[in-house]
C-alpha positions as CSV (number, residue, x, y, z in Angstrom):
1,M,-28.4,15.9,-10.4
2,L,-30.1,14.7,-13.5
3,G,-27.6,13.7,-16.1
4,V,-28.7,14.8,-19.6
5,P,-27.1,13.1,-22.7
6,S,-26.4,14.9,-25.9
7,A,-29.7,13.9,-27.6
8,P,-32.2,13.0,-24.8
9,E,-35.7,11.7,-25.4
10,L,-37.6,14.8,-24.5
11,G,-40.6,13.1,-23.0
12,T,-38.5,11.0,-20.7
13,L,-36.5,14.1,-19.7
14,D,-39.7,16.0,-19.0
15,Q,-41.0,13.2,-16.8
16,A,-37.8,12.9,-14.8
17,A,-37.6,16.6,-14.2
18,A,-41.2,16.8,-13.2
19,E,-40.8,14.0,-10.7
20,L,-37.9,15.8,-9.0
21,E,-39.8,19.1,-9.0
22,E,-42.9,17.4,-7.4
23,Q,-40.7,15.8,-4.7
24,G,-39.6,19.2,-3.5
25,A,-36.0,18.1,-3.7
26,V,-33.0,20.3,-4.0
27,W,-32.0,19.2,-7.5
28,G,-30.3,20.1,-10.7
29,A,-29.2,18.8,-14.1
30,G,-26.0,18.5,-16.0
31,F,-25.6,19.3,-19.7
32,L,-23.0,18.9,-22.4
33,S,-22.4,22.4,-23.7
34,F,-21.3,21.3,-27.2
35,A,-24.7,19.6,-27.6
36,L,-26.6,22.7,-26.4
37,E,-24.8,24.8,-29.0
38,R,-26.8,22.8,-31.5
39,D,-30.1,22.7,-29.7
40,L,-31.1,24.4,-26.4
41,T,-34.4,22.5,-26.2
42,P,-33.4,20.0,-23.6
43,L,-32.1,22.8,-21.3
44,T,-35.3,24.9,-21.7
45,R,-37.4,21.8,-21.0
46,V,-35.6,21.2,-17.7
47,L,-35.6,24.9,-16.8
48,S,-39.4,24.9,-17.1
49,H,-39.4,22.6,-14.0
50,H,-37.4,25.1,-11.9
51,P,-34.2,23.3,-11.0
52,H,-32.0,24.8,-8.4
53,V,-28.7,24.1,-10.1
54,I,-27.5,23.6,-13.7
55,S,-24.1,22.3,-14.5
56,L,-22.6,23.1,-17.9
57,G,-19.5,21.3,-19.1
58,F,-17.6,20.0,-22.1
59,G,-17.4,23.1,-24.2
60,E,-18.9,26.6,-23.8
61,S,-22.4,27.9,-24.7
62,R,-23.2,31.5,-23.9
63,A,-26.8,31.0,-24.9
64,A,-27.1,28.1,-22.4
65,L,-25.5,30.2,-19.6
66,D,-27.8,33.1,-20.4
67,A,-30.9,30.8,-20.2
68,V,-29.8,29.5,-16.8
69,R,-29.3,33.0,-15.5
70,D,-32.7,34.1,-16.8
71,A,-34.3,31.1,-15.0
72,G,-32.7,32.0,-11.7
73,A,-30.9,28.7,-11.3
74,V,-27.3,28.5,-9.9
75,A,-24.9,28.1,-12.8
76,L,-21.9,25.8,-12.4
77,A,-19.2,25.2,-15.0
78,Q,-17.2,22.0,-15.1
79,V,-13.6,22.5,-16.3
80,G,-10.7,20.2,-17.0
81,N,-7.8,22.5,-17.9
82,V,-6.6,26.0,-17.4
83,D,-8.2,27.4,-20.6
84,E,-11.6,26.1,-19.5
85,L,-11.0,27.5,-16.0
86,H,-10.3,31.0,-17.4
87,S,-13.4,30.8,-19.7
88,A,-15.6,30.0,-16.7
89,M,-14.1,32.8,-14.7
90,M,-14.7,35.3,-17.5
91,A,-18.3,34.1,-17.8
92,G,-18.8,34.8,-14.1
93,V,-20.5,31.5,-13.2
94,D,-21.7,30.9,-9.6
95,G,-19.4,28.0,-9.1
96,I,-16.7,26.0,-10.8
97,I,-16.2,22.2,-10.8
98,V,-12.5,21.4,-11.4
99,R,-12.4,17.9,-12.7
100,G,-9.1,16.2,-12.7
101,S,-7.8,13.4,-15.0
102,E,-8.5,10.8,-12.3
103,G,-12.2,11.2,-12.8
104,G,-14.4,8.5,-14.3
105,G,-16.3,9.0,-17.5
106,H,-15.7,11.7,-20.1
107,G,-13.4,14.7,-19.5
108,R,-9.9,16.1,-20.2
109,N,-6.8,14.1,-19.4
110,E,-4.4,17.0,-18.8
111,L,-4.2,17.8,-15.1
112,S,-4.7,15.9,-11.8
113,T,-7.5,17.0,-9.5
114,L,-5.1,18.4,-6.8
115,T,-3.1,20.4,-9.3
116,L,-6.1,21.9,-11.0
117,L,-7.7,22.6,-7.7
118,Q,-4.7,24.6,-6.4
119,I,-4.5,26.6,-9.6
120,A,-8.2,27.5,-9.4
121,L,-8.1,28.4,-5.7
122,D,-5.1,30.7,-6.4
123,E,-6.8,32.4,-9.4
124,T,-10.4,33.1,-8.4
125,D,-12.7,33.7,-5.5
126,I,-15.5,31.9,-7.2
127,P,-16.5,28.9,-5.1
128,I,-14.7,25.8,-6.3
129,I,-15.9,22.2,-6.2
130,A,-13.3,19.4,-6.6
131,A,-14.0,16.4,-8.8
132,G,-12.0,13.3,-9.8
133,G,-10.6,10.5,-7.7
134,I,-12.4,11.7,-4.5
135,T,-13.8,8.5,-3.1
136,T,-13.4,8.4,0.7
137,S,-13.7,10.7,3.7
138,R,-9.9,11.2,3.6
139,G,-10.1,12.4,0.0
140,L,-13.0,14.7,0.8
141,A,-11.0,16.1,3.8
142,A,-8.0,16.7,1.5
143,V,-9.9,18.9,-0.9
144,M,-11.8,20.7,1.8
145,A,-8.6,21.5,3.7
146,A,-7.2,22.9,0.5
147,G,-10.1,25.3,0.1
148,A,-12.7,23.6,-2.0
149,R,-16.3,24.2,-1.0
150,G,-17.2,20.6,-1.6
151,A,-16.6,17.6,-3.8
152,W,-18.4,16.3,-6.9
153,I,-18.3,12.5,-6.5
154,G,-19.4,10.0,-9.1
155,T,-17.7,6.6,-9.0
156,R,-18.4,6.0,-5.3
157,F,-22.1,6.4,-5.9
158,A,-22.1,4.4,-9.2
159,S,-21.5,1.4,-6.9
160,A,-24.4,2.2,-4.6
161,I,-27.5,0.0,-4.2
162,E,-29.6,2.7,-5.7
163,S,-27.4,3.2,-8.7
164,D,-28.7,2.5,-12.2
165,F,-25.5,0.6,-12.9
166,Q,-26.1,-3.1,-13.7
167,E,-25.2,-5.5,-10.9
168,A,-22.5,-7.0,-13.1
169,A,-21.0,-3.6,-13.5
170,K,-21.1,-2.9,-9.7
171,K,-19.4,-6.2,-9.0
172,R,-16.6,-5.3,-11.4
173,L,-16.4,-1.9,-9.9
174,V,-15.9,-3.1,-6.3
175,S,-13.4,-5.7,-7.5
176,A,-11.2,-3.1,-9.2
177,E,-7.6,-2.7,-8.1
178,P,-5.1,0.2,-8.5
179,G,-4.3,0.8,-12.1
180,D,-7.4,-1.0,-13.4
181,T,-8.7,2.1,-15.3
182,V,-7.7,3.5,-18.7
183,Y,-8.4,6.9,-20.3
184,T,-9.3,6.0,-23.9
185,R,-11.4,7.0,-26.9
186,T,-11.8,3.4,-28.1
187,F,-15.4,3.0,-26.7
188,D,-16.5,6.3,-28.3
189,I,-15.1,5.4,-31.6
190,A,-16.7,1.9,-31.5
191,Q,-20.1,3.4,-30.6
192,R,-19.7,6.2,-33.2
193,A,-20.4,8.7,-30.3
194,G,-20.3,12.4,-31.1
195,W,-17.8,13.4,-28.3
196,P,-15.1,15.8,-29.4
197,P,-11.8,13.9,-29.6
198,Y,-10.2,15.9,-26.7
199,Y,-12.9,14.5,-24.3
200,G,-12.0,10.8,-23.9
201,G,-13.4,8.7,-21.2
202,R,-11.9,6.9,-18.1
203,A,-13.3,3.4,-17.7
204,L,-12.3,0.0,-16.2
205,V,-9.9,-1.9,-18.4
206,N,-11.6,-4.7,-20.2
207,D,-10.8,-7.0,-23.2
208,F,-12.0,-4.5,-25.8
209,A,-9.8,-1.7,-24.4
210,E,-6.8,-3.9,-24.0
211,N,-7.2,-4.9,-27.7
212,W,-7.8,-1.5,-29.2
213,H,-6.4,1.2,-26.9
214,G,-3.4,2.8,-28.7
215,R,-4.7,1.5,-32.0
216,E,-7.5,4.0,-32.5
217,D,-6.7,4.6,-36.2
218,E,-6.9,0.9,-36.9
219,L,-10.2,0.8,-35.0
220,Q,-11.6,3.6,-37.1
221,K,-10.6,1.8,-40.3
222,A,-12.1,-1.4,-39.0
223,L,-15.4,0.3,-38.4
224,E,-15.5,1.5,-42.0
225,S,-15.6,-2.1,-43.2
226,N,-17.6,-3.7,-40.3
227,E,-20.9,-2.0,-39.4
228,T,-21.7,-4.8,-36.9
229,M,-18.9,-3.7,-34.5
230,T,-21.0,-0.6,-33.4
231,T,-24.1,-2.7,-33.2
232,D,-22.4,-5.2,-31.0
233,M,-20.9,-2.6,-28.7
234,L,-24.3,-1.0,-28.1
235,A,-25.9,-4.4,-27.5
236,A,-23.1,-5.3,-25.1
237,R,-23.9,-2.2,-23.0
238,K,-27.6,-3.2,-22.8
239,D,-26.9,-6.9,-22.2
240,G,-24.2,-6.3,-19.6
241,R,-21.3,-7.9,-21.5
242,F,-18.6,-5.9,-19.9
243,D,-15.7,-7.6,-21.5
244,T,-16.8,-5.5,-24.5
245,A,-18.9,-2.7,-23.1
246,P,-17.4,0.1,-21.0
247,I,-17.9,0.7,-17.3
248,Y,-17.0,4.3,-16.9
249,A,-15.2,4.7,-13.6
250,G,-12.5,6.8,-12.0
251,E,-9.2,5.8,-10.4
252,G,-11.0,5.9,-7.0
253,S,-12.7,2.6,-8.0
254,A,-9.7,0.9,-6.4
255,L,-10.9,2.3,-3.0
256,I,-14.5,0.9,-3.2
257,H,-14.9,-2.6,-1.8
258,T,-18.6,-3.1,-1.0
259,I,-21.9,-2.3,-2.6
260,E,-23.8,-0.2,-0.1
261,S,-26.6,2.3,0.1
262,A,-26.2,5.9,-0.8
263,T,-27.2,6.8,2.8
264,D,-24.3,4.7,4.1
265,I,-21.9,6.3,1.6
266,I,-22.8,9.8,2.7
267,A,-22.5,8.8,6.3
268,D,-19.0,7.6,5.7
269,L,-18.0,10.7,3.7
270,T,-19.1,13.0,6.5
271,R,-16.3,11.5,8.6
272,Y,-14.0,13.9,6.7
273,R,-14.5,16.2,9.7
274,E,-12.7,13.7,11.9
275,H,-9.7,13.8,9.6
276,L,-9.6,17.6,9.5
277,T,-9.8,17.7,13.3
278,A,-6.9,15.2,13.6
279,A,-4.8,17.2,11.2
280,K,-5.3,20.4,13.3
281,Q,-3.9,18.5,16.3
282,L,-0.7,17.6,14.6
């Protein structure tokens, strides 16, 4: 999956999509629907390279969904609460990703993965993919046993050798312990990011979050009189100063202890079948 930000550099996006198309890979791209409501150009650029899957989340864009259908790609909708679930069902998407509050990065903070998964499975026959906190083969077995068609896993792969995460970020990720993440808007406020306020982000706790989480109004006022705060936050992300910059990661980071290849991660995750077999024997 090619992750597409709200305002991508179109030349870079074209190149990345073209490379995936040339490889003959089964690939797709994920988009922010609230950004596509302003401009469909990034989506149409990607669709010109014939992706197999498009994931739409963080809002709703009928125009984007229509474009995906016209292109013949599989349309997935990522949802974080019941209202978003019902909207996806009404839209008739091909699959729904239910993302619980345990998940890393941006999303809702209303329902846990298992709760939202059970609701979705009871309410629709559309294939459901579970996301949020699924890190090990046991977690994958749990959602598969419940009825999910698969899992959407981010944090585990963020720590992979092939990940674009900086090495300093990977080391912090594999050192995380239970309770070391926080769901917060502080990083978005500091970066003056354009995320809607109901989509905060789960990240590893650091000095900046400990100082400002719960004081968002004060942080907003501080930005009004201190333009350099945003500049420093953006520079910290580039320079790998993670006492200031965010490392977006889910609660499952506490279950990651080594930096390993994506191949080894997948091999480990496929052990979910062993857990399902063991459960049947009980």
